Each structure stands twice: as structure tokens, then as C-alpha cells.
N, C-alpha and C positions, 0 to 999 in steps of 0.2 A: 524469649521468656519475660513475662511481665515483671515490673519492678517489685521486688519482695518488701513488703511492709511489716510482716509479722512472722516471727520464727517460733513455731510451737515446739516446745520441749517436754514431752512426757516425763515426769519425775516420779520414780518409785522409790527414791532414796537408795538405790543400788549404785555400785561403782560405775556401772555402764552408763546409767543416766547422768551421772556427774561428768563422765567423759564426753558424752554427746552434748552437754551444755557447754563445756570448754572448747569443743570444736565449733560451736556456733558463733563464737565471739568474732571471728573474722568476717563471716558472712553478714552478720548484723551490723558490723561497723561499715563495711563497704556499702551496704544497702541502706544505711541509716534506719535499720528496722527495729522494731520493738520485740524484745524476747518475752514470750509468755510461758511461764513456768506452770505446767499443768499436772495436778495430781487427780487421778480418778479413784474414788472410793468404790471398791466392788460392792455392789448392792446386796447381793446374797450373803457374802461375808459380813457386811455390815449388820444385816438383820440378825444373824446368828449371834454375834458379839453383843449386840444390844440387849439380847434376852438375859445375859449374865452380868450386865453392868449395873452398878449402883446409881440410882437417880436417872432412870431411863429417859425421863423427859428431857434432860438437858444433855444427854449423851451425844446426840448429833451435833449440837452446837459447840460442845467442848471439843469434839473430835476435829470439827473443821477449824476451830480456832488454833488448836495444836498444830495441825498440818499447815495452815497458813503461815504461822509463826516460823515453822521449820523451812517452809519455802522462801520466806523473806530473808532467813539466815543464809540460805544457799544463794540467794540473789545478790548478796553483799559484794562477792568477788567481781561479778559483771558490772555492777553499779559503780564500783571503784575504778573500772576501766572506762567510765564515761558512757556506758550502754544504757538504753532505756529497757526496764524490766517491769513486768506486771506478773501477778500470781492469780491462779484460778483453781478452784476446787469443784469437781463435779461428781455426781453419783450415777452409777449404772455399770454397763459393760464397758470394759477398758477400750476395745477398739471402736465401739460406737461413739463414745464420748470424745475420743481423740479426733475422730472424723468430724464430729459434730462442732467441736471447738474450732477446727481449721475451717469449717464452712461458715463460721461467723464473719470471716474476713474474706475479701476477694483478692487478696495479695499475700497469701500465706505459703509457707513451706513447713513441713515436719521433719525435725531431726530427732531420732530416737535410737537409744542404745539397745542392742539385743544381746541375749545371754544364751548359753548352751555350748556343748562341746563341738568344735569343728571337726566333723567326722562324716565323710561322704557315704557311709553306710547308713546313716541315721536320717530319718525324714522328720520335718518339723510341721507338717500339715496341722492347721488349726491353731497355731500360735497367733498371739495378739499382733506380733509384727506383721505377718503376712496378711492378716485380715485387715489391718490398717492400710497397707499398701493397696489391697484390693478395693476398698471402699472409699479411700480418702479422695476428696475433691481437689487435692493439690499434690505437687511432687513431695516425695518422701525420701530422706536420706537416712539410711540405716548404717549403724557403726557397730562392728562386732569385735574389732581388735582392742588391745589395751593401750597401745601407744600410737599416736599420729603426729605428723609434723604439722607446724602452723602453715596456714596458706593452701593453696591448691595449684601447683606448678605443672602437674601432668595429669591430664584427663584422658582416660581410655574409652574410646567409643566403638563398641563392637558392631559390626555390620554384616548383613547377609543380603541376599538378592530378591527376597520374596515379598517383602512387605514395605509400608511407607516409612519415610524417614525424615522428611522436610522439617517437621516440627522439632524432632529430636536434635537434629544438627543446629538448627537455629538457636535452641536452648544451649547447647554446648558452646556455640560461639559466644553467646551472651556472657556466660560463665567465664570463658577464656578471657574475654576482653576485661571483665571486672576484676579477675585475679592475675591478669598477665600470664596466663597459662598456655602451655602447649597441648595441642589435640593430637592424640595418636589414634588413627582409624585402624581397627583391628578386624581382620576376617580370618576365621578358622576354616581351613579347607579339609573336607572329609572325603573328598573325591579327587581323581585325577583326570576327569572328564575334561578335555581340552576346551570344548564350547563353554562350560560353566567357568572354568579358570579364566578364560579370556573375558568373559562377561563381567566377572568380579573384578578383574584387573581394570577394565575400562570404567567401571562404576566407582572404584575407590579413587581413580584419577580424577574423576568429574567432582566427587565430593571434596577431594583435596583442594581443587581449584576454587570451589565455592568458599571454603574456610580461609584460604590464603587472600582472597579478594577482601576480606574483613581485616587484613592485617594481622592475622594470628597465625602463629608458627604451627605447622602441621606436618605429620609424618603418616605415611600409609604402610601398613605391615600385613603381610599375608603368611600365616603359619599353618603347618599340617597338624591334625590331631583328630582322633576318633571321638573324643569327649569334648564338646564345645566348652562347657562350663569349666572343666578342670584346665583346658588349654588356655582360656582367658585368664583365670586366676593365676596360673603359673606364670604367664607372660607378664601380667600386671605386677606381680611381686618381684620378678626379675628386674624390671625397669623402675622399681620404686614408685609406682603410680600413687597418686593422692586420691583419685576419685574414679570409679567406674560408672558409666551412665548405662542403664538398660531401660528398654521400653516394655511395659507390661501390657497385656490385652484385656479388654473389658468383656471377659466372657461371663455368661450368666451363671455357670457352675463354678464356683471358686476352686472346689477341690479337684474337679476333673482337669482344669487348666493347669494347675501348679504341679500335679504328680509327674514326675519325670522331666519337667521342663528345665531348660538352661536357666531361666530367670530365677527359679526357686533355688537351684543349687548355688548360683552366684549370691543371692541375698543371704542364704543360710551359712555359707562357708567362707565368705570373703573376710579377710582381716583388714581389708582396705574399704573405706566408706563407699557405699553404693547408693546412687541416686536413681530412683525408679519413678518414671513418668508414665501417664496415660497417653495414648495417641490422641490427637485432636479429632473431633468428629467433623471431618471435612475431606473433600477429594484432594489428593496429593498428586504432584506432578513428578515426584521422584519414586524410585522403585525399590530402594535399599532400606534396611532397617537394623534395629538392634537385635542381636540374636537372643 
């Protein structure tokens, strides 16, 4: 993973965005990165409100000034910890502008809070969070839970046998080195086929060797489960994981990909922060991947 220089925090003044900001402090400190507090003014809502405002000519300016002042107030805590912080206000669709802001830097990561009930019966297709993950030019960490520990001591890296993983593993190693973390390689078995089980066992062993060559503590775990997402989340909660890393796919149709996928379920329902990354567009020499 390239050195992180800018941590983009979308701020909508909700409790979850404040939690996301506070979770960014350690990452910004370790990376010597600048925190960018971003608020996106929904353009459609803005135009409707503007119609009823007094002094329509100055409404946009006054709104931006008020939001900027509020962002600066929120920034005080981070600044008091010696962190670099800037603020930014943009107009447009939330997911488009978050991605656009991240694209202004070649060393960014997005950390955003998500809201909604954690209920496996409910889908969240079309939410700003999932759309940001889909179109973002950089990795995205989503935070759904209310309370999180400082630091990142235990990283869960789910793997299967079908897709690429070299880029994902290298990013996990970089994070583990930065935070002195342990990496847990996790595979969910939904079959008893001896050939597949043996292949997964060999591949887990190979990845474990790669991780340990970088002086990173690593454990490989294989569990049985018919529902991959639920099994990953249950195990992660049992071991008090600090981060789950998943690999998303760059499919043309966003809705088709996420319906029923393990990635969507994990992002939507995890109370543990989730790091979503896109695969690099290059040929890989390894066979396993994030489930």
C-alpha cells in the first residue's frame, strides 16, 4: 500500500461521522497524513431550500461559511493532538463528490461512518456508502459500530481459492507493520470436498509464510459455515478484531454485483471497521482472494 498522505473524512454532523473522525487519528498520526474534513451539500436539497430563503443571492455563501465554521470547530480536537487538518465544502451528489475529493490526491484513503440498523434481512442497495466504495479511486474504511478501540492490533483477512490476492495481502502486511498488528487469515468452508479443503489448506500455508517473512505475526484459521458473511463477522467479533479487509470487484453494474454478495453483507452489517479495496489491474501470480 502506498504511503497515505490524505485521510478523507465525510462529515454530515452525525454521531457516526464523528466516530469515523476519531478513528482516523491513529492512522493520520502513523502516516503523518493530513485529515480532510469534507461536507457535501446535496445540490437538489440546496436548490429547494434556496427558494424559501431570505436574501437568496447570499444564501449559498452564508451556508458555506456556516458549514466551514462548523467543520473548523470539529477539527479542533484533532488539531489539539498535533494532527494536520483542512476543511472542504462541495456541492453535488454525496458519493460523487466524496470520490472526486479523494481523486484530487494520489495518496488518499476515505474513512466514513455508516448508519442504519444491523439486520441481515434488510438490504442497503443504493446507499451513499456502497456507491462511494464502488467508484472511489482509493481504499475506503467504513465504520458502523458505536465504539472502537484505539489502534489496530488484529486484522482479519478472509481468503478463498478463486481470485487474485497479491495486492490485498501486501496492503495487509503494510498496515500490520505500521500498527504492529497480527494478521488472521480466515477461510470459510462451505464444502467437505477433500480436494478443495486440501487446496485451501496449502494456500493458507503459503500466504502465512509470505506474511511471516515480513516479520508480521500471522495465524491461519479455517472454519465451517454455509453463510460466508455471517461466519466471517461472527468469528471477527469472537476474537475482538479491529479491522476486516475485503476485496471488491470493479463490475460495470454496481447493483448486480452487490446483491447477495458477501462483500455487501460484511460492509452493511459489521460492527467492526471494514477496509474495502479494489484489485489492481495487473496479472497476479497468486490464486487466492478476499471472499
